Every structure is written in structure tokens, then in C-alpha cells.
KOLDORO-255063 format. One record per residue (C-alpha): residue number from 1; x, y, z. Coordinates in Angstrom, 2 decimals. Layout:
   volum         x         y         z
     NUM         X         Y         Z
...
END
This chain:
   volum         x         y         z
       1    105.85    114.50     88.52
       2    105.97    113.70     84.81
       3    104.80    110.33     83.50
       4    104.10    108.91     80.04
       5    104.12    105.36     78.70
       6    102.48    103.33     75.92
       7    101.40     99.78     76.80
       8     99.69     96.93     74.99
       9     96.39     95.62     76.38
      10     95.12     92.03     76.45
      11     92.92     92.77     73.42
      12     95.96     93.96     71.44
      13     95.07     97.66     71.56
      14     97.50    100.32     72.65
      15     96.86    102.22     75.85
      16     98.57    105.54     76.50
      17     99.27    106.35     80.15
      18    100.15    109.96     80.84
      19     99.91    112.76     83.34
      20     96.61    114.52     83.58
      21     96.83    118.07     82.25
      22     94.70    121.05     83.28
      23     93.24    120.98     79.75
      24     91.86    117.48     80.50
      25     89.46    118.89     83.12
      26     86.24    118.66     81.09
      27     86.98    115.15     79.83
      28     88.08    114.08     83.32
      29     84.85    115.36     84.86
      30     82.76    113.40     82.33
      31     84.87    110.29     82.91
      32     84.62    110.68     86.70
      33     80.84    110.96     86.61
      34     80.52    107.89     84.36
      35     82.83    105.73     86.51
      36     81.05    106.69     89.71
      37     77.66    105.91     88.16
      38     78.76    102.44     86.98
      39     79.85    100.90     90.27
      40     79.04    101.02     93.96
      41     82.69    100.37     94.90
      42     83.85    104.00     94.70
      43     83.70    106.58     97.48
      44     81.15    108.97     96.02
      45     78.05    109.06     93.89
      46     78.35    111.04     90.66
      47     75.87    113.69     91.80
      48     77.59    114.53     95.07
      49     80.96    115.51     93.77
      50     82.17    119.03     94.38
      51     84.06    118.91     91.14
      52     83.76    121.69     88.66
      53     86.00    122.54     85.73
      54     87.92    125.22     87.61
      55     88.65    123.02     90.62
      56     89.61    120.02     88.51
      57     91.85    122.08     86.25
      58     93.63    123.60     89.26
      59     94.05    120.20     90.95
      60     95.44    118.63     87.79
      61     97.89    121.53     87.37
      62     99.00    121.19     91.00
      63     99.49    117.43     90.62
      64    101.61    117.83     87.49
      65    103.89    120.32     89.25
      66    104.04    118.25     92.45
      67    106.96    116.02     93.32
      68    104.73    113.81     95.46
      69    101.28    113.73     93.87
      70    100.39    112.36     90.46
      71     97.23    111.66     88.46
      72     97.77    109.27     85.55
      73     95.17    108.95     82.81
      74     94.70    105.90     80.58
      75     93.60    106.44     76.97
      76     92.44    103.81     74.48
      77     91.62    104.94     70.94
      78     91.79    108.54     72.15
      79     89.17    107.97     74.87
      80     89.84    108.48     78.58
      81     89.02    105.08     80.11
      82     90.96    104.96     83.38
      83     92.65    107.01     86.02
      84     94.87    106.40     89.02
      85     96.74    108.61     91.39
      86     98.86    108.90     94.46
      87     98.49    111.74     96.94
      88    100.42    112.50    100.10
      89     98.34    111.69    103.18
      90     99.37    114.93    104.84
      91    102.34    117.28    104.60
      92    103.53    116.76    108.18
      93    106.88    115.32    109.32
      94    105.31    112.18    110.79
      95    103.12    111.51    107.73
      96    105.21    112.46    104.69
      97    106.26    108.84    104.12
      98    102.66    107.81    103.34
      99    100.59    108.27    100.18
     100     97.05    107.27     99.31
     101     96.42    105.32     96.10
     102     93.17    105.44     94.15
     103     92.12    103.95     90.82
     104     89.03    103.73     88.62
     105     88.32    102.35     85.16
     106     85.25    102.56     82.93
     107     83.42     99.24     83.23
     108     83.59     98.43     79.50
     109     87.40     98.39     79.85
     110     87.66     96.12     82.90
     111     89.72     92.97     82.42
     112     92.06     94.34     79.73
     113     95.07     94.95     81.99
     114     94.60     98.70     82.46
     115     94.36     98.28     86.23
     116     97.68     96.43     86.24
     117     99.43     99.13     84.25
     118     97.96    101.98     86.29
     119     98.87    100.25     89.56
     120    102.44     99.53     88.39
     121    102.80    103.12     87.25
     122    101.59    104.56     90.55
     123    103.90    102.28     92.53
     124    106.79    103.43     90.33
     125    105.86    107.07     90.90
     126    105.46    106.53     94.66
     127    108.95    105.05     94.89
     128    110.38    107.88     92.78
     129    108.70    110.41     95.08
     130    110.34    108.79     98.10
     131    107.23    107.41     99.78
     132    107.72    104.42    102.05
     133    104.09    103.32    102.12
     134    101.08    103.36     99.78
     135     97.63    102.96    101.33
     136     94.12    102.28    100.04
     137     90.64    101.21    101.13
     138     88.68     98.72     99.03
     139     85.14     97.41     99.39
     140     85.43     93.81    100.64
     141     83.02     92.57     97.93
     142     85.30     93.92     95.19
     143     87.33     90.72     94.74
     144     88.84     91.84     91.42
     145     90.33     94.95     93.02
     146     91.52     93.07     96.11
     147     93.23     90.47     93.90
     148     94.90     93.23     91.89
     149     96.23     94.92     95.03
     150     97.47     91.64     96.51
     151     99.23     90.83     93.22
     152    101.33     93.98     93.67
     153    102.15     93.26     97.31
     154     99.51     95.23     99.17
     155     98.61     93.56    102.46
     156     95.54     93.93    104.62
     157     96.05     95.69    107.94
     158     92.45     96.05    109.06
     159     88.79     96.21    108.19
     160     86.05     98.72    108.78
     161     82.73     96.84    108.73
     162     80.80    100.13    108.45
     163     83.17    101.88    106.08
     164     80.57    102.89    103.49
     165     76.83    103.25    103.88
     166     74.94    103.25    100.59
     167     71.94    105.43     99.93
     168     69.85    102.28    100.34
     169     71.20    101.97    103.90
     170     73.45     98.98    103.17
     171     76.81     98.80    104.95
     172     79.88     98.07    102.86
     173     82.93     96.72    104.66
     174     86.22     98.35    103.72
     175     89.49     96.45    103.60
     176     92.40     98.66    104.64
     177     95.57     97.81    102.72
     178     99.13     99.07    102.46
     179    102.23     98.44    100.42
     180    105.56     99.08    102.13
     181    108.76     99.94    100.25
END
């Protein structure tokens, strides 16, 4: 799936949203590690990822060629500052209507509207791909993210009180949300 768009942020700067390319693998890995080190709201810690340049490059190439998966990168002043994607839950007849949505943004760029643009873009891509439902899990303490998802029509359909367990042994409740088309 091909995607590219220029948008204006709340601070007046331009943000370029575009498909991730296999050549973005090194920059994406650095970005991924930074984002995952900055917040406890994401699924993994930066040191436990199985990412390497070869795997990331191959995944980004597959996503770009896919009709159902997409990874969109957000650039400000030439720097990768955000990423969002949709991925089919599973390629089975009973599940092909569902896709998982994920998003992350470097903390210094929170509050500028990048999350809005990435979310809108992924919803647009999901509809174009023919999905009937987008799904996500969000940490219940992450009010900014929950508000963003609700703004775009995602509704809660359950909670997992022991969804994440931090390295410190603290449970993080996950809010299960979906958006139906």
C-alpha cells in the first residue's frame, strides 16, 4: 500500500507522512529503540526487541508491497519522529476483516498533532484495504492515547487488568478498543 502526505503541525512546521522503505531500516531501528526507552506505555523494552537491520528491512519491504499492511513514518525537519501501522490480525477467512493498529511518537514531539495525522492516515489505509475493524490495546493510564482513539471513534470492548507486567513487577491494565467500519 502506497501512502504519502504533507501536513502542518500545531507549531507551524511541516510533517511528511510516507510509507516506510527498506532503506529506512537503520533509522527506524534507532527511532524504535528511543521511543521504547522513553515511555512505559509500549509493548516492549528497547533491549528485548528481536529487531535487526535485515529483519526490519524485509518487514518494511513486505509492508510496502502488501495490500493490507502498512507502516507510515512521520518526518519533521528530516528526522523520523513517529510511526504508525496497520497489520492484518491473521490471514484466515474468519479473521481477514480485522487489523491491528499501533502508533508511537518520540516524546519531544507529543502534542503537535502527529498522532492525529498518523491515526487518520491508518484509518484511511484500513478502509482502502477493505478491513471492517481496527483493534488496539492501550495502557489504561495513558489518557492522551485513549482520548486520541476515542476522538476517532474507537470504543472500549474490554479490559485486561494484568495485560502488562513491568520489570518492576507492576501490573498495567490494558484497555481493548476497536473501530468498526
